[in-house]
N, C-alpha and C positions, 0 to 999 in steps of 0.2 A: 318654461322655455324649450320650443323645440329644440331639435340636435338639427336636424337638415329639414328646410324648409318646401312644403310640396311643390310651388312653384319653382323653385328652384331644381329639384331630386329629380324630377320626373322627364324632362328634356335629359339631364346629364345620365339619367339611368339608363333610358331609348337610346344615348349615343355608347356609351359604356356596353349596351349589351349589342348592338350594332359590331361594334370596333371587336368583339368579342367574336361574333360569330362568322363575321369576315376571315379574320386572322386564322379560326380552325379549316374556314377552307379552303383557302391559301396554304397553309401547313399541309391539309389533305392531300390539296393536288402537289405540291413535294413529294410526301410521303409514298402518294399513290405510282408518283414518275420513279423513285426508287426499289418498290416492290417491282414495277415494269421493266427496269433494266435488268436487274440483278434478284431472284426474289427471297433471296435466305437472308438471314440477319435478326434477331431475334428485335433487338431495339428497334428495328425501322418498323417491323410489322405490330410493336406494342404502339410505340407511333402513331402509325395509319391506324389503328383500333382504337385509340382514345379521339383521337381528329373525328373520324366517323360516325363515334358515339357521341361527341360534342356537336356535332353539326345538327343532329336529331334532336339532344336533349335542347338543344339551347333556344329551339325553335318556342315553345312555351313560354319562355323569360322575355320574350315581346310583349307580352301582353302584359307581364306584371307590375310596368309603369303606369298602369291606367285604370287596374284592379289592385286594392289592396285587399284578396281574400285570402283563402287557403292556399290557391296556386303562387301567391308569394311565398308562402311555408316551405312549397315542396319546391321553389325555386331557389330557396338559401338552402334547403339541403343538396341540393342540385351542384348548386354549386361549392358551397362544399367539399363534395366528393371529388369533384372534377378540378380543384383549385389544387389538391394533391395529385391527382392522375396527371394531371400538366405538368407538376414540379418533377414530378419523375421521370415524362418524357423529357422534359429541357434537361433535366441530369443524365438521360443517355445522350440524348443529343449533343451535349458538350464531352462526355467522356470519349463519343466516339468521331469528332468531327476537329477536337482542338490538339490531340497528342498525335507527335510521329507525321510518315508523310498521309496527310488526308485524303489526296489523289489514290494513292492506290486501299486505300480501306474501303468497304462495302457501302454501296455500288461501284465497284469498279469502273473508271471512268468518266463519268459524272465529275464537272467541273468542280475546283474548292468552292467558289462563289455558290454554286447552288447549293451545297452543304450546308455552308453558313447560312444562305439566305432561309433554311427550313428552319437552320437552328432559333433564330431573328424571331420566326413569325412563332414557334413553339413557346418561343419567351413570351410574343407577344399576347399570345392565347392563354396563358396562364397569366399575364400582368391583370388582362381585363377583367378574368374571372374572378380574381383577387380585389379588382376594384368593384364591378359587380357585387359579389360577397356582401362586401364593406357599405355598398351605396343601398344597398338592398335590406341592409338589415337597419342602418340609421334610417331610410324611407319606413319602413315600417312600427321603425320605435318612435318614432314621431305623428305618423298615423294614430298608434294605441292612445298618445296623449286625445284626439280627438273624438274618440269613440264612445258615446254614452255607455254608461254601467246600467246595466239592467237585471233587477233584483225581483225576485217571485213576490206577492203579496200573500200573506194568509190571516184570514180572520179567526179569531180567537172562539169562535164558535166551532170550527170546523180541526181544532186541533185534536189531535187522538196520540195515544203512544205507536210508535213505530209496530209494522207488522211484523216484527223479529224479534220483539220485546217478550218479557216473559210474562205467561197467562194470569191473568189477576184472577185471584180466587176467592177475594173477601165479597165478591158480590155487587160493590157499589162502581160505577163506572169509573173509566179510567182518566184523568183529564190531562 
């Protein structure tokens, strides 16, 4: 029995990939604005780099709902890596924008609501990356049940000792 049927999983996966990419683009916009306002701050730079890399690396993921090939395996690896990176970015944003007087924390002068919105879209990017990872894995698992098993056929006349086997010194042919 399939864990997740292809007719249901493919539109769900495409919607997840779209929300994942849109959240990354919006987070990239917020962090680029923060860098433009005040360019120092390790957390801001880290979050900007993660969002820019996500926008680039999530583009091949749009093809994965339509093809269950080697691309899907790479998408799972990318999702695994970026789920941890987005979790780290969310932790950085939560540490920066939830303690003390948030208005005076870098970038100075940006409204608190904008900082909280950046934190929210960072969480959404993490969440949709995690949902995409789980959905992609379950979809590939269910697709693996439908792929035929391919086996090589060998004739009895073609059998011989492996090439790395010890030499036969008795004079009879090895079978």
